[in-house]
Each structure stands twice: as C-alpha cells, then as structure tokens.
Biopython code that builds the backbone (N, CA, C, O; Angstrom):
import numpy as np
from Bio.PDB.StructureBuilder import StructureBuilder

atoms = [
    (1, "UNK", "N", (-7.713, -9.899, -19.453)),
    (1, "UNK", "CA", (-7.879, -9.704, -20.882)),
    (1, "UNK", "C", (-8.316, -8.269, -21.157)),
    (1, "UNK", "O", (-9.204, -7.738, -20.490)),
    (2, "UNK", "N", (-7.693, -7.663, -22.128)),
    (2, "UNK", "CA", (-8.004, -6.282, -22.479)),
    (2, "UNK", "C", (-9.247, -6.198, -23.357)),
    (2, "UNK", "O", (-9.502, -7.064, -24.194)),
    (3, "UNK", "N", (-10.003, -5.141, -23.142)),
    (3, "UNK", "CA", (-11.185, -4.897, -23.974)),
    (3, "UNK", "C", (-10.805, -4.246, -25.295)),
    (3, "UNK", "O", (-11.561, -4.294, -26.266)),
    (4, "UNK", "N", (-9.612, -3.632, -25.319)),
    (4, "UNK", "CA", (-9.199, -2.844, -26.468)),
    (4, "UNK", "C", (-7.677, -2.787, -26.490)),
    (4, "UNK", "O", (-7.030, -3.041, -25.474)),
    (5, "UNK", "N", (-7.105, -2.455, -27.645)),
    (5, "UNK", "CA", (-5.664, -2.232, -27.691)),
    (5, "UNK", "C", (-5.333, -0.740, -27.659)),
    (5, "UNK", "O", (-4.181, -0.352, -27.851)),
    (6, "UNK", "N", (-6.340, 0.087, -27.419)),
    (6, "UNK", "CA", (-6.144, 1.533, -27.299)),
    (6, "UNK", "C", (-5.357, 1.828, -26.024)),
    (6, "UNK", "O", (-5.754, 1.407, -24.937)),
    (7, "UNK", "N", (-4.247, 2.548, -26.154)),
    (7, "UNK", "CA", (-3.400, 2.851, -24.999)),
    (7, "UNK", "C", (-4.158, 3.636, -23.928)),
    (7, "UNK", "O", (-3.962, 3.397, -22.736)),
    (8, "UNK", "N", (-5.015, 4.561, -24.333)),
    (8, "UNK", "CA", (-5.790, 5.345, -23.365)),
    (8, "UNK", "C", (-6.745, 4.432, -22.605)),
    (8, "UNK", "O", (-6.825, 4.499, -21.379)),
    (9, "UNK", "N", (-7.462, 3.585, -23.321)),
    (9, "UNK", "CA", (-8.410, 2.675, -22.671)),
    (9, "UNK", "C", (-7.697, 1.728, -21.714)),
    (9, "UNK", "O", (-8.174, 1.490, -20.605)),
    (10, "UNK", "N", (-6.567, 1.194, -22.132)),
    (10, "UNK", "CA", (-5.822, 0.259, -21.272)),
    (10, "UNK", "C", (-5.286, 0.959, -20.028)),
    (10, "UNK", "O", (-5.332, 0.403, -18.931)),
    (11, "UNK", "N", (-4.776, 2.181, -20.197)),
    (11, "UNK", "CA", (-4.281, 2.932, -19.039)),
    (11, "UNK", "C", (-5.422, 3.253, -18.083)),
    (11, "UNK", "O", (-5.266, 3.150, -16.866)),
    (12, "UNK", "N", (-6.568, 3.643, -18.631)),
    (12, "UNK", "CA", (-7.710, 3.968, -17.778)),
    (12, "UNK", "C", (-8.256, 2.754, -17.049)),
    (12, "UNK", "O", (-8.823, 2.888, -15.965)),
    (13, "UNK", "N", (-8.094, 1.574, -17.623)),
    (13, "UNK", "CA", (-8.506, 0.360, -16.912)),
    (13, "UNK", "C", (-7.754, 0.225, -15.595)),
    (13, "UNK", "O", (-8.265, -0.368, -14.645)),
    (14, "UNK", "N", (-6.552, 0.768, -15.532)),
    (14, "UNK", "CA", (-5.729, 0.637, -14.329)),
    (14, "UNK", "C", (-5.815, 1.870, -13.442)),
    (14, "UNK", "O", (-5.982, 1.741, -12.229)),
    (15, "UNK", "N", (-5.703, 3.058, -14.019)),
    (15, "UNK", "CA", (-5.642, 4.267, -13.190)),
    (15, "UNK", "C", (-6.864, 5.164, -13.350)),
    (15, "UNK", "O", (-6.875, 6.283, -12.836)),
    (16, "UNK", "N", (-7.887, 4.696, -14.050)),
    (16, "UNK", "CA", (-9.013, 5.553, -14.374)),
    (16, "UNK", "C", (-10.047, 5.754, -13.285)),
    (16, "UNK", "O", (-10.914, 6.618, -13.417)),
    (17, "UNK", "N", (-9.979, 4.985, -12.221)),
    (17, "UNK", "CA", (-10.946, 5.221, -11.148)),
    (17, "UNK", "C", (-10.438, 6.346, -10.252)),
    (17, "UNK", "O", (-9.249, 6.667, -10.262)),
    (18, "UNK", "N", (-11.311, 6.923, -9.506)),
    (18, "UNK", "CA", (-10.968, 8.059, -8.651)),
    (18, "UNK", "C", (-9.885, 7.712, -7.640)),
    (18, "UNK", "O", (-8.964, 8.504, -7.437)),
    (19, "UNK", "N", (-9.969, 6.587, -7.023)),
    (19, "UNK", "CA", (-9.124, 6.296, -5.867)),
    (19, "UNK", "C", (-7.672, 6.011, -6.208)),
    (19, "UNK", "O", (-6.783, 6.386, -5.443)),
    (20, "UNK", "N", (-7.406, 5.367, -7.320)),
    (20, "UNK", "CA", (-6.029, 4.994, -7.640)),
    (20, "UNK", "C", (-5.127, 6.217, -7.717)),
    (20, "UNK", "O", (-4.056, 6.233, -7.110)),
    (21, "UNK", "N", (-5.539, 7.231, -8.446)),
    (21, "UNK", "CA", (-4.691, 8.413, -8.574)),
    (21, "UNK", "C", (-4.628, 9.216, -7.282)),
    (21, "UNK", "O", (-3.642, 9.914, -7.045)),
    (22, "UNK", "N", (-5.649, 9.136, -6.446)),
    (22, "UNK", "CA", (-5.566, 9.812, -5.146)),
    (22, "UNK", "C", (-4.573, 9.107, -4.231)),
    (22, "UNK", "O", (-3.891, 9.765, -3.445)),
    (23, "UNK", "N", (-4.478, 7.796, -4.315)),
    (23, "UNK", "CA", (-3.457, 7.067, -3.554)),
    (23, "UNK", "C", (-2.073, 7.464, -4.060)),
    (23, "UNK", "O", (-1.161, 7.691, -3.265)),
    (24, "UNK", "N", (-1.915, 7.549, -5.379)),
    (24, "UNK", "CA", (-0.632, 7.988, -5.945)),
    (24, "UNK", "C", (-0.322, 9.410, -5.492)),
    (24, "UNK", "O", (0.817, 9.712, -5.137)),
    (25, "UNK", "N", (-1.321, 10.280, -5.501)),
    (25, "UNK", "CA", (-1.125, 11.652, -5.016)),
    (25, "UNK", "C", (-0.581, 11.646, -3.593)),
    (25, "UNK", "O", (0.369, 12.362, -3.280)),
    (26, "UNK", "N", (-1.187, 10.835, -2.739)),
    (26, "UNK", "CA", (-0.754, 10.799, -1.342)),
    (26, "UNK", "C", (0.643, 10.207, -1.195)),
    (26, "UNK", "O", (1.405, 10.634, -0.328)),
    (27, "UNK", "N", (0.986, 9.235, -2.026)),
    (27, "UNK", "CA", (2.354, 8.705, -2.013)),
    (27, "UNK", "C", (3.347, 9.786, -2.423)),
    (27, "UNK", "O", (4.419, 9.901, -1.829)),
    (28, "UNK", "N", (3.001, 10.574, -3.428)),
    (28, "UNK", "CA", (3.865, 11.674, -3.855)),
    (28, "UNK", "C", (4.021, 12.718, -2.756)),
    (28, "UNK", "O", (5.050, 13.388, -2.672)),
    (29, "UNK", "N", (3.008, 12.853, -1.922)),
    (29, "UNK", "CA", (3.035, 13.826, -0.831)),
    (29, "UNK", "C", (3.703, 13.281, 0.422)),
    (29, "UNK", "O", (3.779, 13.977, 1.434)),
    (30, "UNK", "N", (4.193, 12.033, 0.366)),
    (30, "UNK", "CA", (4.973, 11.500, 1.475)),
    (30, "UNK", "C", (4.266, 10.531, 2.395)),
    (30, "UNK", "O", (4.863, 10.058, 3.363)),
    (31, "UNK", "N", (3.012, 10.223, 2.121)),
    (31, "UNK", "CA", (2.339, 9.230, 2.961)),
    (31, "UNK", "C", (2.936, 7.862, 2.669)),
    (31, "UNK", "O", (3.254, 7.543, 1.523)),
    (32, "UNK", "N", (3.087, 7.052, 3.724)),
    (32, "UNK", "CA", (3.737, 5.752, 3.574)),
    (32, "UNK", "C", (2.962, 4.604, 4.212)),
    (32, "UNK", "O", (3.184, 3.444, 3.863)),
    (33, "UNK", "N", (2.063, 4.908, 5.134)),
    (33, "UNK", "CA", (1.372, 3.872, 5.901)),
    (33, "UNK", "C", (-0.109, 3.842, 5.566)),
    (33, "UNK", "O", (-0.703, 4.864, 5.223)),
    (34, "UNK", "N", (-0.700, 2.656, 5.670)),
    (34, "UNK", "CA", (-2.110, 2.437, 5.373)),
    (34, "UNK", "C", (-2.994, 3.450, 6.103)),
    (34, "UNK", "O", (-3.875, 4.058, 5.496)),
    (35, "UNK", "N", (-2.758, 3.628, 7.398)),
    (35, "UNK", "CA", (-3.608, 4.535, 8.172)),
    (35, "UNK", "C", (-3.456, 5.984, 7.726)),
    (35, "UNK", "O", (-4.383, 6.777, 7.894)),
    (36, "UNK", "N", (-2.307, 6.345, 7.162)),
    (36, "UNK", "CA", (-2.139, 7.705, 6.646)),
    (36, "UNK", "C", (-3.036, 7.938, 5.431)),
    (36, "UNK", "O", (-3.608, 9.017, 5.276)),
    (37, "UNK", "N", (-3.155, 6.933, 4.577)),
    (37, "UNK", "CA", (-4.035, 7.063, 3.410)),
    (37, "UNK", "C", (-5.494, 7.193, 3.847)),
    (37, "UNK", "O", (-6.273, 7.921, 3.230)),
    (38, "UNK", "N", (-5.853, 6.488, 4.907)),
    (38, "UNK", "CA", (-7.235, 6.539, 5.398)),
    (38, "UNK", "C", (-7.614, 7.921, 5.911)),
    (38, "UNK", "O", (-8.796, 8.266, 5.931)),
    (39, "UNK", "N", (-6.643, 8.711, 6.320)),
    (39, "UNK", "CA", (-6.925, 10.049, 6.854)),
    (39, "UNK", "C", (-7.089, 11.113, 5.767)),
    (39, "UNK", "O", (-7.314, 12.281, 6.085)),
    (40, "UNK", "N", (-6.982, 10.737, 4.507)),
    (40, "UNK", "CA", (-7.179, 11.706, 3.423)),
    (40, "UNK", "C", (-8.600, 12.260, 3.503)),
    (40, "UNK", "O", (-9.522, 11.534, 3.875)),
    (41, "UNK", "N", (-8.790, 13.525, 3.161)),
    (41, "UNK", "CA", (-10.116, 14.135, 3.302)),
    (41, "UNK", "C", (-11.193, 13.510, 2.420)),
    (41, "UNK", "O", (-12.383, 13.687, 2.681)),
    (42, "UNK", "N", (-10.792, 12.785, 1.383)),
    (42, "UNK", "CA", (-11.789, 12.179, 0.492)),
    (42, "UNK", "C", (-12.487, 10.978, 1.108)),
    (42, "UNK", "O", (-13.551, 10.580, 0.633)),
    (43, "UNK", "N", (-11.915, 10.390, 2.158)),
    (43, "UNK", "CA", (-12.577, 9.324, 2.899)),
    (43, "UNK", "C", (-12.644, 7.978, 2.196)),
    (43, "UNK", "O", (-13.729, 7.414, 2.050)),
    (44, "UNK", "N", (-11.526, 7.461, 1.765)),
    (44, "UNK", "CA", (-11.494, 6.156, 1.103)),
    (44, "UNK", "C", (-11.808, 5.045, 2.111)),
    (44, "UNK", "O", (-11.338, 5.083, 3.248)),
    (45, "UNK", "N", (-12.590, 4.076, 1.697)),
    (45, "UNK", "CA", (-12.924, 2.932, 2.555)),
    (45, "UNK", "C", (-11.729, 1.977, 2.624)),
    (45, "UNK", "O", (-10.934, 1.898, 1.687)),
    (46, "UNK", "N", (-11.612, 1.258, 3.731)),
    (46, "UNK", "CA", (-10.461, 0.368, 3.918)),
    (46, "UNK", "C", (-10.383, -0.705, 2.840)),
    (46, "UNK", "O", (-9.294, -1.019, 2.360)),
    (47, "UNK", "N", (-11.523, -1.272, 2.454)),
    (47, "UNK", "CA", (-11.486, -2.324, 1.426)),
    (47, "UNK", "C", (-11.076, -1.776, 0.066)),
    (47, "UNK", "O", (-10.382, -2.453, -0.692)),
    (48, "UNK", "N", (-11.496, -0.564, -0.244)),
    (48, "UNK", "CA", (-11.113, 0.066, -1.512)),
    (48, "UNK", "C", (-9.624, 0.393, -1.491)),
    (48, "UNK", "O", (-8.922, 0.154, -2.474)),
    (49, "UNK", "N", (-9.144, 0.936, -0.385)),
    (49, "UNK", "CA", (-7.720, 1.250, -0.264)),
    (49, "UNK", "C", (-6.876, -0.009, -0.412)),
    (49, "UNK", "O", (-5.874, -0.006, -1.127)),
    (50, "UNK", "N", (-7.272, -1.075, 0.256)),
    (50, "UNK", "CA", (-6.537, -2.345, 0.141)),
    (50, "UNK", "C", (-6.471, -2.807, -1.307)),
    (50, "UNK", "O", (-5.416, -3.222, -1.787)),
    (51, "UNK", "N", (-7.596, -2.734, -1.997)),
    (51, "UNK", "CA", (-7.644, -3.179, -3.393)),
    (51, "UNK", "C", (-6.767, -2.310, -4.286)),
    (51, "UNK", "O", (-6.070, -2.829, -5.158)),
    (52, "UNK", "N", (-6.791, -0.998, -4.083)),
    (52, "UNK", "CA", (-5.986, -0.101, -4.926)),
    (52, "UNK", "C", (-4.496, -0.289, -4.662)),
    (52, "UNK", "O", (-3.703, -0.314, -5.603)),
    (53, "UNK", "N", (-4.109, -0.422, -3.409)),
    (53, "UNK", "CA", (-2.694, -0.657, -3.106)),
    (53, "UNK", "C", (-2.237, -1.994, -3.691)),
    (53, "UNK", "O", (-1.138, -2.097, -4.236)),
    (54, "UNK", "N", (-3.071, -2.997, -3.576)),
    (54, "UNK", "CA", (-2.740, -4.316, -4.131)),
    (54, "UNK", "C", (-2.557, -4.226, -5.653)),
    (54, "UNK", "O", (-1.613, -4.798, -6.198)),
    (55, "UNK", "N", (-3.448, -3.519, -6.329)),
    (55, "UNK", "CA", (-3.358, -3.374, -7.787)),
    (55, "UNK", "C", (-2.114, -2.586, -8.187)),
    (55, "UNK", "O", (-1.435, -2.945, -9.149)),
    (56, "UNK", "N", (-1.814, -1.519, -7.459)),
    (56, "UNK", "CA", (-0.620, -0.723, -7.766)),
    (56, "UNK", "C", (0.652, -1.534, -7.549)),
    (56, "UNK", "O", (1.609, -1.410, -8.314)),
    (57, "UNK", "N", (0.664, -2.354, -6.518)),
    (57, "UNK", "CA", (1.816, -3.239, -6.273)),
    (57, "UNK", "C", (1.930, -4.275, -7.390)),
    (57, "UNK", "O", (3.031, -4.559, -7.862)),
    (58, "UNK", "N", (0.807, -4.835, -7.810)),
    (58, "UNK", "CA", (0.814, -5.856, -8.862)),
    (58, "UNK", "C", (1.341, -5.295, -10.180)),
    (58, "UNK", "O", (1.982, -6.011, -10.949)),
    (59, "UNK", "N", (1.074, -4.016, -10.441)),
    (59, "UNK", "CA", (1.573, -3.368, -11.656)),
    (59, "UNK", "C", (3.061, -3.016, -11.543)),
    (59, "UNK", "O", (3.707, -2.700, -12.542)),
    (60, "UNK", "N", (3.593, -3.075, -10.324)),
    (60, "UNK", "CA", (4.989, -2.694, -10.126)),
    (60, "UNK", "C", (5.184, -1.206, -9.926)),
    (60, "UNK", "O", (6.313, -0.718, -9.983)),
    (61, "UNK", "N", (4.105, -0.474, -9.694)),
    (61, "UNK", "CA", (4.193, 0.972, -9.521)),
    (61, "UNK", "C", (4.376, 1.374, -8.066)),
    (61, "UNK", "O", (4.825, 2.481, -7.768)),
    (62, "UNK", "N", (4.026, 0.472, -7.168)),
    (62, "UNK", "CA", (4.193, 0.713, -5.729)),
    (62, "UNK", "C", (4.925, -0.478, -5.135)),
    (62, "UNK", "O", (4.677, -1.629, -5.495)),
    (63, "UNK", "N", (5.830, -0.174, -4.220)),
    (63, "UNK", "CA", (6.564, -1.225, -3.514)),
    (63, "UNK", "C", (6.090, -1.266, -2.071)),
    (63, "UNK", "O", (5.999, -0.235, -1.405)),
    (64, "UNK", "N", (5.791, -2.461, -1.599)),
    (64, "UNK", "CA", (5.308, -2.693, -0.233)),
    (64, "UNK", "C", (6.401, -3.446, 0.517)),
    (64, "UNK", "O", (6.836, -4.514, 0.088)),
    (65, "UNK", "N", (6.841, -2.880, 1.640)),
    (65, "UNK", "CA", (7.890, -3.533, 2.431)),
    (65, "UNK", "C", (7.522, -3.489, 3.909)),
    (65, "UNK", "O", (6.859, -2.551, 4.354)),
    (66, "UNK", "N", (7.945, -4.497, 4.678)),
    (66, "UNK", "CA", (7.698, -4.462, 6.119)),
    (66, "UNK", "C", (8.401, -3.257, 6.745)),
    (66, "UNK", "O", (9.520, -2.910, 6.366)),
    (67, "UNK", "N", (7.739, -2.640, 7.689)),
    (67, "UNK", "CA", (8.322, -1.513, 8.415)),
    (67, "UNK", "C", (9.428, -2.050, 9.319)),
    (67, "UNK", "O", (9.171, -2.933, 10.138)),
    (68, "UNK", "N", (10.651, -1.538, 9.190)),
    (68, "UNK", "CA", (11.752, -2.051, 10.010)),
    (68, "UNK", "C", (11.515, -1.898, 11.518)),
    (68, "UNK", "O", (12.029, -2.686, 12.312)),
    (69, "UNK", "N", (10.739, -0.883, 11.906)),
    (69, "UNK", "CA", (10.509, -0.656, 13.334)),
    (69, "UNK", "C", (9.332, -1.461, 13.882)),
    (69, "UNK", "O", (9.186, -1.590, 15.098)),
    (70, "UNK", "N", (8.493, -2.004, 13.002)),
    (70, "UNK", "CA", (7.334, -2.795, 13.423)),
    (70, "UNK", "C", (6.962, -3.734, 12.280)),
    (70, "UNK", "O", (6.275, -3.330, 11.342)),
    (71, "UNK", "N", (7.404, -4.964, 12.354)),
    (71, "UNK", "CA", (7.216, -5.924, 11.268)),
    (71, "UNK", "C", (5.741, -6.260, 10.991)),
    (71, "UNK", "O", (5.437, -6.915, 9.995)),
    (72, "UNK", "N", (4.836, -5.821, 11.856)),
    (72, "UNK", "CA", (3.405, -6.048, 11.613)),
    (72, "UNK", "C", (2.830, -5.014, 10.651)),
    (72, "UNK", "O", (1.738, -5.195, 10.111)),
    (73, "UNK", "N", (3.571, -3.934, 10.442)),
    (73, "UNK", "CA", (3.118, -2.858, 9.554)),
    (73, "UNK", "C", (3.916, -2.889, 8.260)),
    (73, "UNK", "O", (5.018, -3.434, 8.199)),
    (74, "UNK", "N", (3.341, -2.299, 7.243)),
    (74, "UNK", "CA", (4.020, -2.189, 5.958)),
    (74, "UNK", "C", (4.141, -0.726, 5.562)),
    (74, "UNK", "O", (3.316, 0.109, 5.930)),
    (75, "UNK", "N", (5.177, -0.442, 4.813)),
    (75, "UNK", "CA", (5.319, 0.878, 4.211)),
    (75, "UNK", "C", (5.130, 0.726, 2.707)),
    (75, "UNK", "O", (5.416, -0.322, 2.127)),
    (76, "UNK", "N", (4.649, 1.781, 2.103)),
    (76, "UNK", "CA", (4.419, 1.816, 0.664)),
    (76, "UNK", "C", (5.198, 2.985, 0.089)),
    (76, "UNK", "O", (5.279, 4.054, 0.693)),
    (77, "UNK", "N", (5.773, 2.767, -1.092)),
    (77, "UNK", "CA", (6.441, 3.857, -1.793)),
    (77, "UNK", "C", (6.323, 3.612, -3.289)),
    (77, "UNK", "O", (6.193, 2.475, -3.741)),
    (78, "UNK", "N", (6.370, 4.691, -4.039)),
    (78, "UNK", "CA", (6.304, 4.574, -5.489)),
    (78, "UNK", "C", (7.619, 4.039, -6.030)),
    (78, "UNK", "O", (8.694, 4.454, -5.597)),
    (79, "UNK", "N", (7.530, 3.125, -6.971)),
    (79, "UNK", "CA", (8.713, 2.652, -7.691)),
    (79, "UNK", "C", (9.107, 3.736, -8.700)),
    (79, "UNK", "O", (8.420, 4.749, -8.828)),
    (80, "UNK", "N", (10.199, 3.523, -9.404)),
    (80, "UNK", "CA", (10.590, 4.484, -10.439)),
    (80, "UNK", "C", (9.492, 4.634, -11.487)),
    (80, "UNK", "O", (9.185, 5.748, -11.911)),
    (81, "UNK", "N", (8.901, 3.517, -11.905)),
    (81, "UNK", "CA", (7.798, 3.597, -12.868)),
    (81, "UNK", "C", (6.589, 4.295, -12.255)),
    (81, "UNK", "O", (5.900, 5.056, -12.935)),
    (82, "UNK", "N", (6.330, 4.043, -10.984)),
    (82, "UNK", "CA", (5.223, 4.694, -10.301)),
    (82, "UNK", "C", (5.409, 6.194, -10.191)),
    (82, "UNK", "O", (4.442, 6.953, -10.261)),
    (83, "UNK", "N", (6.654, 6.625, -10.019)),
    (83, "UNK", "CA", (6.927, 8.062, -9.943)),
    (83, "UNK", "C", (6.528, 8.770, -11.232)),
    (83, "UNK", "O", (6.197, 9.956, -11.213)),
    (84, "UNK", "N", (6.557, 8.064, -12.328)),
    (84, "UNK", "CA", (6.153, 8.672, -13.608)),
    (84, "UNK", "C", (4.666, 9.018, -13.623)),
    (84, "UNK", "O", (4.231, 9.867, -14.401)),
    (85, "UNK", "N", (3.889, 8.363, -12.765)),
    (85, "UNK", "CA", (2.476, 8.743, -12.651)),
    (85, "UNK", "C", (2.341, 10.162, -12.105)),
    (85, "UNK", "O", (1.312, 10.809, -12.298)),
    (86, "UNK", "N", (3.383, 10.646, -11.420)),
    (86, "UNK", "CA", (3.382, 12.026, -10.947)),
    (86, "UNK", "C", (3.282, 13.019, -12.090)),
    (86, "UNK", "O", (2.686, 14.086, -11.939)),
    (87, "UNK", "N", (3.862, 12.674, -13.235)),
    (87, "UNK", "CA", (3.755, 13.538, -14.410)),
    (87, "UNK", "C", (2.297, 13.636, -14.864)),
    (87, "UNK", "O", (1.821, 14.712, -15.225)),
    (88, "UNK", "N", (1.602, 12.509, -14.840)),
    (88, "UNK", "CA", (0.184, 12.493, -15.194)),
    (88, "UNK", "C", (-0.612, 13.361, -14.217)),
    (88, "UNK", "O", (-1.473, 14.139, -14.630)),
    (89, "UNK", "N", (-0.325, 13.226, -12.938)),
    (89, "UNK", "CA", (-1.027, 14.042, -11.940)),
    (89, "UNK", "C", (-0.714, 15.517, -12.126)),
    (89, "UNK", "O", (-1.574, 16.368, -11.901)),
    (90, "UNK", "N", (0.515, 15.829, -12.537)),
    (90, "UNK", "CA", (0.869, 17.218, -12.824)),
    (90, "UNK", "C", (0.038, 17.787, -13.959)),
    (90, "UNK", "O", (-0.394, 18.938, -13.901)),
    (91, "UNK", "N", (-0.188, 16.984, -14.991)),
    (91, "UNK", "CA", (-1.038, 17.420, -16.104)),
    (91, "UNK", "C", (-2.482, 17.612, -15.642)),
    (91, "UNK", "O", (-3.131, 18.588, -16.017)),
    (92, "UNK", "N", (-2.980, 16.691, -14.836)),
    (92, "UNK", "CA", (-4.347, 16.807, -14.317)),
    (92, "UNK", "C", (-4.464, 18.042, -13.422)),
    (92, "UNK", "O", (-5.453, 18.772, -13.494)),
    (93, "UNK", "N", (-3.454, 18.274, -12.579)),
    (93, "UNK", "CA", (-3.473, 19.446, -11.696)),
    (93, "UNK", "C", (-3.478, 20.739, -12.506)),
    (93, "UNK", "O", (-4.229, 21.662, -12.190)),
    (94, "UNK", "N", (-2.655, 20.816, -13.541)),
    (94, "UNK", "CA", (-2.611, 22.019, -14.377)),
    (94, "UNK", "C", (-3.963, 22.258, -15.042)),
    (94, "UNK", "O", (-4.429, 23.395, -15.120)),
    (95, "UNK", "N", (-4.589, 21.189, -15.521)),
    (95, "UNK", "CA", (-5.903, 21.310, -16.134)),
    (95, "UNK", "C", (-6.922, 21.804, -15.105)),
    (95, "UNK", "O", (-7.720, 22.697, -15.390)),
    (96, "UNK", "N", (-6.886, 21.215, -13.907)),
    (96, "UNK", "CA", (-7.817, 21.618, -12.857)),
    (96, "UNK", "C", (-7.662, 23.079, -12.468)),
    (96, "UNK", "O", (-8.652, 23.784, -12.273)),
    (97, "UNK", "N", (-6.409, 23.534, -12.355)),
    (97, "UNK", "CA", (-6.175, 24.939, -12.017)),
    (97, "UNK", "C", (-6.734, 25.874, -13.087)),
    (97, "UNK", "O", (-7.263, 26.941, -12.776)),
    (98, "UNK", "N", (-6.612, 25.467, -14.335)),
    (98, "UNK", "CA", (-7.060, 26.317, -15.437)),
    (98, "UNK", "C", (-8.578, 26.332, -15.585)),
    (98, "UNK", "O", (-9.169, 27.383, -15.835)),
    (99, "UNK", "N", (-9.208, 25.172, -15.432)),
    (99, "UNK", "CA", (-10.626, 25.061, -15.780)),
    (99, "UNK", "C", (-11.579, 24.890, -14.601)),
    (99, "UNK", "O", (-12.795, 24.932, -14.791)),
    (100, "UNK", "N", (-11.063, 24.700, -13.397)),
    (100, "UNK", "CA", (-11.928, 24.502, -12.236)),
    (100, "UNK", "C", (-11.640, 25.581, -11.196)),
    (100, "UNK", "O", (-10.772, 25.404, -10.341)),
    (101, "UNK", "N", (-12.364, 26.695, -11.265)),
    (101, "UNK", "CA", (-12.117, 27.799, -10.337)),
    (101, "UNK", "C", (-12.211, 27.348, -8.881)),
    (101, "UNK", "O", (-13.029, 26.499, -8.528)),
    (102, "UNK", "N", (-11.361, 27.933, -8.051)),
    (102, "UNK", "CA", (-11.380, 27.637, -6.625)),
    (102, "UNK", "C", (-10.589, 26.411, -6.235)),
    (102, "UNK", "O", (-10.617, 26.002, -5.075)),
    (103, "UNK", "N", (-9.875, 25.808, -7.191)),
    (103, "UNK", "CA", (-9.063, 24.639, -6.857)),
    (103, "UNK", "C", (-7.633, 25.067, -6.564)),
    (103, "UNK", "O", (-7.208, 26.167, -6.916)),
    (104, "UNK", "N", (-6.908, 24.175, -5.915)),
    (104, "UNK", "CA", (-5.504, 24.439, -5.599)),
    (104, "UNK", "C", (-4.734, 23.137, -5.736)),
    (104, "UNK", "O", (-5.311, 22.051, -5.789)),
    (105, "UNK", "N", (-3.430, 23.273, -5.791)),
    (105, "UNK", "CA", (-2.564, 22.104, -5.897)),
    (105, "UNK", "C", (-1.939, 21.866, -4.531)),
    (105, "UNK", "O", (-1.399, 22.791, -3.924)),
    (106, "UNK", "N", (-2.008, 20.646, -4.049)),
    (106, "UNK", "CA", (-1.442, 20.297, -2.753)),
    (106, "UNK", "C", (0.067, 20.132, -2.853)),
    (106, "UNK", "O", (0.600, 19.841, -3.923)),
    (107, "UNK", "N", (0.748, 20.320, -1.731)),
    (107, "UNK", "CA", (2.191, 20.118, -1.686)),
    (107, "UNK", "C", (2.543, 18.740, -2.226)),
    (107, "UNK", "O", (1.817, 17.772, -2.004)),
    (108, "UNK", "N", (3.654, 18.661, -2.931)),
    (108, "UNK", "CA", (4.126, 17.388, -3.454)),
    (108, "UNK", "C", (3.698, 17.111, -4.880)),
    (108, "UNK", "O", (4.219, 16.195, -5.516)),
    (109, "UNK", "N", (2.754, 17.892, -5.393)),
    (109, "UNK", "CA", (2.292, 17.727, -6.768)),
    (109, "UNK", "C", (2.790, 18.927, -7.561)),
    (109, "UNK", "O", (2.593, 20.073, -7.157)),
    (110, "UNK", "N", (3.428, 18.661, -8.678)),
    (110, "UNK", "CA", (3.970, 19.733, -9.515)),
    (110, "UNK", "C", (3.116, 19.861, -10.773)),
    (110, "UNK", "O", (3.174, 19.000, -11.650)),
    (111, "UNK", "N", (2.319, 20.939, -10.868)),
    (111, "UNK", "CA", (1.511, 21.112, -12.070)),
    (111, "UNK", "C", (2.402, 21.235, -13.303)),
    (111, "UNK", "O", (3.471, 21.843, -13.247)),
    (112, "UNK", "N", (1.964, 20.662, -14.397)),
    (112, "UNK", "CA", (2.718, 20.744, -15.648)),
    (112, "UNK", "C", (2.773, 22.191, -16.108)),
    (112, "UNK", "O", (1.804, 22.936, -15.962)),
    (113, "UNK", "N", (3.892, 22.577, -16.656)),
    (113, "UNK", "CA", (4.063, 23.921, -17.207)),
    (113, "UNK", "C", (3.908, 23.827, -18.720)),
    (113, "UNK", "O", (4.712, 23.175, -19.388)),
    (114, "UNK", "N", (2.915, 24.451, -19.245)),
    (114, "UNK", "CA", (2.675, 24.404, -20.696)),
    (114, "UNK", "C", (2.614, 25.802, -21.240)),
    (114, "UNK", "O", (2.420, 25.989, -22.441)),
]
sb = StructureBuilder()
sb.init_structure("model")
sb.init_model(0)
sb.init_chain("A")
sb.init_seg("    ")
for serial, (resi, resn, name, xyz) in enumerate(atoms, 1):
    if name == "N":
        sb.init_residue(resn, " ", resi, " ")
    sb.init_atom(name, np.array(xyz, "f"), 0.0, 1.0, " ", f" {name:<3s}", serial, name[0])
structure = sb.get_structure()
C-alpha cells in the first residue's frame, strides 16, 4: 500500500535507499553475478544484496536467469525498463560532478548533459 500518490514519493519507496541504485550502477557497468556485486567497494551485506535484487526482479527491472554454464548460479541483467534507471543515475552523476568536488563517474555510467 502506498503512503502517497506523489510520483516522487512512490519512486523513492522503491529506489530511494542507497543500495538499490548502487546495484543498478553495477549492472550498468557489466556485473552479472551475486559475488561480483559483493566486491563493490561500498561493501553491501549479503542479506541486503539479496533483498535488493529480489525487489528489483519483482518490479520487473532486473531479470534473473540460471547461468547456462553452472545451473547452481544465476545471472542478473537489467530489463528494458531497468535500463531506463540508467538515465536517473546519469542525472545523479551529473549533479555529483557539479556539486561534490573530488568525485568521478565510473565506466558504464553516462552523466546527463544539460
């Protein structure tokens, strides 16, 4: 149940925590396996990562499929709708570059051009 019908509030209910957009960032950068996400420098906990991947899959933004080379493992990739979150990350990256000195944009993220 939604707390509000405000589009910003509803979107933030899903992607507003720190970890969700960092998982999307890593998917945009080519990470595909659970253990690859765990190696991110921010140090996400396994239970948090599991919950965020599950939520992203439930929204239809991430697709989870068995790895063809090892059926015990899964691969994750952004769906077409999930790829649109890259635009949001581009806006956040552009803002960070402008207002947070000493920051940089990692490969795979395209800062918005304004």
